[in-house]
C-alpha positions in Angstrom: 18.7 -27.1 -27.4 16.5 -29.0 -29.8 17.7 -29.5 -32.8 14.7 -28.2 -34.6 15.7 -24.5 -33.8 18.3 -22.6 -35.6 20.8 -21.3 -32.7 22.4 -19.2 -35.3 19.4 -17.0 -35.9 18.6 -16.7 -32.1 18.1 -13.1 -30.5 20.9 -13.0 -27.9 22.1 -10.0 -27.8 19.7 -8.3 -25.2 18.6 -4.5 -26.2 16.2 -4.2 -28.4 15.6 -0.8 -29.5 13.8 1.3 -32.8 13.4 -2.3 -33.8 16.8 -3.4 -34.2 18.8 -5.9 -31.6 21.6 -4.4 -29.6 24.3 -5.9 -27.3 23.6 -5.4 -23.3 26.3 -2.9 -22.0 26.5 -5.0 -19.1 28.4 -8.3 -20.0 25.9 -11.4 -20.7 24.4 -13.9 -18.4 23.7 -17.8 -18.7 20.7 -19.3 -19.7 20.8 -23.0 -18.9 18.8 -26.0 -20.0 16.8 -27.4 -16.5 16.8 -30.6 -17.5 20.8 -31.1 -17.8 22.0 -27.9 -16.9 23.8 -27.4 -20.1 24.8 -23.5 -21.1 22.0 -22.7 -24.0 22.9 -19.1 -24.6 24.7 -16.4 -23.5 22.4 -13.5 -23.5 23.3 -10.0 -23.7 22.9 -8.1 -20.0 21.6 -4.7 -20.3 22.7 -1.6 -17.8 20.6 1.2 -16.8 21.5 3.1 -19.2 20.2 0.8 -21.6 16.9 1.2 -19.8 16.8 4.9 -19.8 17.9 4.6 -24.4 14.6 1.8 -24.2 12.3 4.2 -22.4 13.4 7.6 -25.1 12.9 5.1 -27.6 9.2 3.8 -26.5 8.4 7.9 -25.4 10.1 8.9 -28.7 7.4 6.5 -30.6 4.5 7.0 -28.5 2.5 9.4 -30.1 2.6 7.9 -33.5 1.4 5.1 -32.8 -1.5 6.3 -30.5 -2.4 8.5 -33.5 -2.8 4.9 -35.5 -6.8 4.6 -35.9 -8.2 1.8 -33.8 -8.6 -0.2 -37.0 -5.3 0.2 -38.1 -3.6 -1.2 -35.0 -6.1 -4.0 -34.3 -4.8 -5.2 -38.4 -1.2 -4.9 -36.8 -2.3 -7.3 -34.0 -4.0 -9.6 -36.1 -0.8 -9.7 -38.4 1.3 -11.2 -35.3 -1.5 -13.7 -34.4 -1.3 -15.3 -37.7 2.9 -14.5 -38.0 3.4 -16.1 -34.3 1.4 -19.1 -35.4 3.7 -20.1 -37.8 6.6 -19.5 -35.8 5.0 -21.1 -32.8 6.6 -24.6 -33.2 9.8 -23.4 -32.2 8.9 -20.9 -30.0 7.4 -24.1 -28.3 10.9 -25.7 -28.3 12.4 -22.9 -26.8 10.4 -23.1 -23.9 10.5 -26.2 -23.2 14.2 -25.9 -23.9 14.5 -23.2 -21.1 12.2 -23.7 -18.6 11.7 -27.2 -18.2 7.8 -27.3 -19.4 7.3 -30.2 -21.2 7.3 -30.0 -25.0 2.9 -30.6 -25.1 2.4 -28.3 -22.3 4.6 -25.7 -24.1 2.4 -26.1 -26.9 -0.7 -25.3 -25.1 1.4 -22.5 -25.1 1.7 -20.8 -27.5 -0.5 -22.2 -29.9 -4.2 -21.7 -27.5 -3.0 -19.2 -25.6 -0.6 -16.7 -26.2 -0.9 -16.4 -30.3 -4.8 -16.3 -29.5 -4.1 -13.0 -27.5 -3.6 -10.8 -30.3 -6.0 -12.0 -32.0 -8.4 -11.3 -28.9 -6.7 -7.4 -28.0 -7.5 -6.7 -31.6 -11.3 -7.1 -30.9 -11.5 -5.2 -27.0 -9.7 -2.3 -28.6 -12.2 -2.3 -31.8 -15.3 -2.9 -28.8 -13.6 -0.2 -25.7 -17.0 1.7 -25.6 -17.3 5.1 -23.7 -19.7 6.9 -22.1 -22.3 9.8 -22.4 -23.7 11.2 -19.2 -26.7 13.3 -19.0 -26.9 16.6 -17.7 -27.9 16.9 -14.2 -26.0 19.9 -12.5 -27.7 22.7 -13.6 -31.2 22.8 -15.5 -30.6 23.2 -19.3 -30.1 20.6 -22.6 -27.3 22.9 -23.8 -24.7 20.4 -22.0 -23.3 17.3 -23.7 -20.6 15.1 -21.2 -18.8 12.5 -22.9 -15.8 10.1 -21.6 -13.6 7.9 -23.7 -10.0 6.9 -23.3 -6.5 8.0 -23.4 -3.5 6.0 -23.6 -1.0 6.2 -20.9 2.2 6.7 -22.5 5.2 4.4 -21.7 4.5 1.1 -20.1 7.2 -1.5 -18.4 5.9 -4.8 -18.4 7.7 -7.3 -16.2 6.7 -11.0 -16.9 8.3 -14.4 -14.9 9.6 -17.3 -16.6 5.9 -19.9 -15.7 4.1 -19.0 -18.7 6.9 -16.7 -20.7 4.6 -16.1 -23.5 1.3 -16.0 -22.5 1.3 -14.0 -19.5 3.7 -11.5 -21.6 1.6 -11.8 -24.7 -1.9 -10.8 -22.8 -0.1 -8.0 -21.4 1.9 -6.6 -24.6 -1.1 -7.2 -26.8 -4.0 -5.4 -24.5 -1.2 -2.5 -23.9 -0.1 -2.0 -27.3 -3.6 -2.3 -29.0 -4.6 0.5 -26.5 -1.9 2.9 -27.7 0.6 2.9 -25.5 4.5 1.9 -26.1 5.9 -0.7 -23.7 9.6 -1.7 -22.4 9.4 -5.3 -21.7 11.3 -7.2 -19.5 11.0 -11.1 -19.5 12.5 -12.9 -17.1 16.6 -14.3 -17.3 14.9 -17.5 -17.1 13.2 -17.3 -20.5 15.2 -15.0 -22.4 15.1 -16.4 -26.0 12.1 -17.8 -26.3 10.1 -14.3 -25.2 13.3 -12.3 -27.7 12.2 -15.0 -30.5 8.3 -13.6 -30.1 9.8 -9.8 -30.0 11.4 -10.5 -33.1 8.4 -11.4 -35.3 6.7 -8.6 -34.2 8.9 -6.1 -36.5 7.7 -8.0 -39.8 4.5 -8.3 -38.4 3.8 -4.2 -39.0 4.3 -3.2 -35.3 6.2 0.2 -35.9 10.1 0.6 -34.3 10.0 1.7 -31.1 6.8 0.3 -29.8 8.0 -2.2 -28.4 11.5 -2.4 -26.9 13.5 -5.0 -25.2 15.9 -5.1 -21.9 17.1 -8.5 -20.8 18.3 -8.8 -17.5 18.0 -9.4 -13.6 16.1 -7.6 -10.9 18.3 -4.3 -11.5 17.0 -3.5 -15.0 13.3 -4.4 -13.9 13.7 -2.2 -10.7 15.0 0.8 -13.4 12.2 0.2 -15.3 9.5 0.6 -12.2 11.6 3.7 -11.4 12.0 5.5 -14.5 9.7 9.3 -14.4 8.6 8.4 -17.9 7.6 5.1 -17.3 3.7 5.8 -16.6 2.2 2.4 -15.9 3.8 -1.0 -15.2 2.6 -4.5 -15.3 3.9 -7.2 -13.1 3.5 -10.9 -12.3 6.2 -12.1 -9.9 6.5 -12.7 -5.9 4.2 -10.7 -3.4 7.4 -9.3 -1.8 8.7 -7.9 -5.4 5.1 -7.0 -6.1 4.8 -5.1 -2.5 8.0 -3.4 -3.8 6.5 -2.0 -6.6 3.8 -0.9 -5.2 5.0 1.3 -3.3 6.9 2.8 -6.2 4.0 3.2 -8.0 1.8 4.7 -5.7 0.5 7.5 -8.2 0.7 5.7 -11.2 -1.4 2.8 -12.5 -0.1 -0.5 -12.1 -1.2 -4.1 -12.4 0.1 -6.5 -10.3 -0.4 -10.9 -10.5 1.2 -12.3 -7.5 1.1 -15.5 -5.5 -1.0 -17.9 -4.5 -2.3 -20.5 -2.0 -4.2 -22.5 -4.0 -6.5 -23.7 -1.3 -8.1 -26.8 -3.1 -11.2 -28.1 -0.8 -13.3 -31.2 -1.4 -16.5 -31.6 0.8 -18.2 -35.2 1.8 -20.1 -34.9 -0.7 -17.3 -34.4 -3.7 -16.8 -36.8 -6.9 -13.8 -38.4 -5.7 -12.7 -39.6 -8.5 -13.1 -36.0 -10.6 -11.4 -34.2 -7.5 -8.6 -36.7 -7.8 -7.7 -36.0 -11.7 -8.9 -31.8 -10.5 -6.3 -32.2 -7.7 -3.4 -34.1 -9.7 -3.1 -31.2 -12.3 -3.5 -28.5 -9.9 -0.4 -30.2 -7.7 2.0 -31.3 -10.7 0.8 -29.3 -13.7 4.2 -28.0 -14.6 6.0 -29.3 -11.5 3.5 -26.9 -9.7 5.4 -24.3 -10.9 1.9 -22.2 -11.4 0.6 -19.1 -9.3 -2.8 -21.0 -9.7 -1.4 -24.9 -8.6 -3.1 -26.6 -5.6 -1.2 -25.9 -3.0 -2.9 -27.2 0.3 -5.2 -30.0 -0.2 -8.9 -29.7 2.1 -10.2 -33.1 2.4 -13.3 -34.0 4.4 -12.6 -36.9 6.9 -15.7 -38.6 5.6 -14.2 -39.3 2.3 -9.9 -38.5 3.3 -9.0 -42.0 2.9 -10.9 -42.8 -0.4 -9.4 -39.7 -1.6 -5.7 -40.2 -0.4 -5.9 -43.6 -1.6 -6.8 -42.7 -5.2 -4.8 -40.1 -5.7 -1.7 -41.8 -4.2 -2.7 -44.2 -7.3 -3.0 -41.5 -10.0 0.3 -40.1 -8.7 2.2 -43.1 -9.1 1.3 -43.0 -12.6 2.8 -40.2 -13.5 5.5 -40.3 -16.2 8.9 -37.7 -14.8 11.5 -37.0 -17.0 13.1 -35.2 -19.9 10.2 -32.8 -20.8 11.2 -32.6 -24.5 9.9 -36.4 -24.8 6.4 -36.6 -26.1 4.7 -38.4 -23.5 6.9 -36.9 -20.7 3.8 -35.4 -17.6 6.4 -33.6 -15.3 9.8 -32.7 -16.0 12.1 -30.2 -13.8 12.2 -27.3 -11.5 13.3 -24.0 -13.6 16.1 -22.9 -11.4 17.6 -23.6 -8.1 15.9 -21.2 -6.4 12.6 -22.9 -6.8 14.3 -25.7 -5.7 15.7 -24.4 -2.9 12.6 -23.1 -1.4 10.5 -26.9 -2.6 12.7 -28.5 -0.4 12.8 -26.2 2.4 9.1 -26.5 3.0 9.2 -30.5 2.6 11.7 -30.6 5.1 10.0 -28.2 7.6 7.0 -30.2 7.0 9.1 -33.5 8.1 10.8 -32.1 11.2 7.3 -31.1 12.3 5.7 -34.7 11.6 4.3 -35.3 8.2 4.5 -37.8 6.9 6.0 -37.8 2.9 6.0 -40.3 -0.4 7.6 -39.4 -3.0 7.6 -40.7 -6.7 10.5 -40.2 -8.7 14.3 -39.5 -7.5 15.2 -35.9 -6.6 18.5 -35.3 -9.3 19.5 -32.0 -10.3 16.5 -29.9 -10.8 14.5 -32.9 -10.5 12.2 -33.2 -7.5 9.7 -36.0 -7.1 5.9 -35.6 -7.1 5.4 -35.6 -3.4 2.4 -36.4 -1.5 2.5 -35.2 2.7 -0.2 -36.1 4.9 -0.5 -35.8 8.9 -0.1 -32.2 7.7 -0.6 -29.5 10.1 -1.0 -25.7 9.6 1.9 -24.7 11.7 3.9 -26.1 8.6 5.5 -23.1 5.9 3.8 -25.7 3.6 0.4 -24.8 4.8 1.3 -21.4 5.2 3.4 -20.1 2.3 3.0 -20.5 -1.6 5.4 -23.8 -2.6 5.8 -23.4 -6.3 6.7 -26.9 -6.7 5.3 -30.2 -7.1 4.1 -31.3 -3.8 0.5 -32.5 -2.3 -0.3 -31.6 1.3 -3.2 -33.2 2.2 -5.3 -31.9 5.5 -8.1 -33.9 7.3 -11.1 -30.8 7.6 -14.3 -31.3 9.9 -16.2 -29.4 7.6 -16.5 -26.3 5.1 -16.3 -23.8 8.3 -12.6 -25.4 9.0 -12.0 -25.7 5.3 -13.0 -21.6 4.9 -10.8 -20.6 7.9 -7.7 -22.3 7.0 -8.0 -21.1 3.5 -9.0 -17.7 5.0 -5.0 -17.7 6.8 -3.0 -16.8 4.6 -3.6 -13.1 3.6 -3.3 -14.6 -0.4 -6.3 -14.5 -2.6 -5.7 -15.6 -5.8 -7.7 -18.7 -6.8 -9.3 -21.7 -4.9 -10.9 -24.8 -6.2 -14.0 -26.1 -4.6 -15.5 -29.8 -4.9 -18.9 -30.2 -4.0 -22.8 -31.5 -5.7 -24.6 -28.8 -3.6 -25.4 -25.6 -5.5 -26.5 -23.6 -2.1 -22.7 -25.2 -0.4 -21.0 -23.8 -3.4 -22.0 -20.8 -3.8 -22.1 -19.8 0.2 -18.3 -21.1 0.5 -17.5 -19.5 -2.6 -18.7 -16.2 -1.2 -17.0 -16.7 2.3 -13.4 -17.6 0.1 -11.7 -14.2 -0.3 -10.3 -15.7 -3.5 -10.4 -13.4 -6.9 -11.6 -16.7 -8.7 -13.3 -20.1 -7.1 -13.3 -22.8 -9.6 -16.3 -25.0 -8.7 -15.3 -28.4 -9.2 -12.7 -27.6 -11.4 -9.1 -27.9 -10.9 -7.7 -24.5 -9.4 -5.1 -24.5 -13.0 -8.7 -23.6 -15.1 -9.1 -19.8 -16.1 -10.6 -18.4 -19.1 -8.9 -15.9 -21.4 -12.1 -13.5 -21.6 -12.9 -13.3 -17.9 -11.1 -11.2 -15.4 -8.3 -12.8 -13.6 -6.7 -11.8 -10.6 -6.1 -12.0 -6.5 -6.8 -10.1 -3.5 -4.9 -9.2 -0.7 -1.2 -10.3 -0.8 -1.8 -11.7 -4.6 -2.0 -8.7 -6.4 -4.0 -5.3 -7.4 -6.7 -4.9 -10.3 -7.9 -7.7 -13.0 -5.9 -8.8 -16.3 -7.5 -10.0 -19.3 -9.8 -8.9 -21.7 -11.1 -5.4 -21.5 -10.1 -5.4 -17.6 -6.4 -4.7 -19.2 -7.7 -1.4 -21.1 -9.5 -0.6 -17.9 -5.9 -0.6 -16.1 -3.7 0.7 -18.9 -6.1 3.9 -20.4 -7.0 6.8 -18.7 -10.7 7.9 -18.5 -11.1 11.2 -20.3 -14.4 13.5 -19.5 -15.1 16.1 -22.2 -17.8 18.6 -21.6 -19.4 20.6 -23.6 -22.1 23.2 -23.4 -23.6 24.0 -26.9 -24.9 27.4 -26.0 -28.3 29.0 -27.3 -29.7 29.6 -23.7 -28.5 32.4 -22.0 -30.7 32.9 -19.2 -30.9 28.8 -18.0 -30.6 28.2 -14.5 -27.5 26.7 -13.6 -28.8 25.4 -10.1 -30.0 22.1 -10.4 -31.8 22.2 -7.0 -32.8 26.2 -5.6 -33.3 27.5 -2.0 -29.1 27.8 -1.6 
């Protein structure tokens, strides 16, 4: 634990309900530091009864919260933004301690992404427009058709460990700003940095019961998804879990951001030095534990040797170690499950003929920055999301082959394409099914006010900005007849 974090003030009790922390009813679970595997906290574990109580609290609070004006809710969102910035440093330190993200990247998460989400949500809800429609069904000017939006009610928010305050803040801020109330289940690996965020919201003026927190593992999240009083679900995580959620939410709004396959395509006319920098970020940022990571580097044969040589040289300079040190560029993996998957993918590639080069050593949850060449499409690392610090580099003949490989996995979150030719960029970008295609930019780039989400097995819907409001509000049409013309023609067209 970083010495600047006051352990005695941490909200570790497990259940936030109606503005007060309570002990979870199902004992506790451990949160360990990935760097040295020491136990950081014992966190209260919620039971299914706790979930029921949290949902009931959110349901009871929702009508009054929705009745507050948009301006009133926006003021509270801005207060959360302000207070979050004041408390951001200890939250960043806790992110580093809990999930092993480097302190510089943790600070980027809280100061540049997480805290501003609350201010952006305030502006979005003030600009969430309705529509009016002309009367087209009857020959009259008496009709007025007006569409506005109403909140869904109670929404469950289930968030991952890799961006614990960013992904959650984006979702929570927009869902709450729209007049919904929330039950939030953070990842069990990032329980306390998320609880620290929840803890400051009451001080910022959020009424009791609008945000409730249930700490725990998969059974707690499953109970939230299945609860009959939950009217919408937000989830970021694995494709397997997301598919199960979608099946259970067939008649309820849901937004799912799932796995990515990260094709990183480098064509023969690319700026190789820029592509190398982008690939280093794409492969090794937060040890590859990002859904937008560069999972497959597809390099044109004409520039393959140059790219590999420069990429290797750059990777060898990575500073790998204790994530709390200011100069560390890559830390450990977060947990044993992630480590096991990464090792199995690399072992499978080795067994099938890949050449492996590793920078650093494997120790505890630390996995070396790993470069794979002589890669083929039958390897798991080319078919599945690895979610680790690996760079499988495959030689391609042309853009058509790159498109074929990129489209082969059923995933479609984000792709990166490197070329100086605008027409090629346009055509290849359109041919890729991915929700976003970054041209001459790393795959780990996204804009907080642009739509983000995937196709196929990478998710349902789009998040960020107004796209959140589209999912977690319900369009409502009001039709008025003003009267005054009793004999108007009720037919738009005659002859029937």
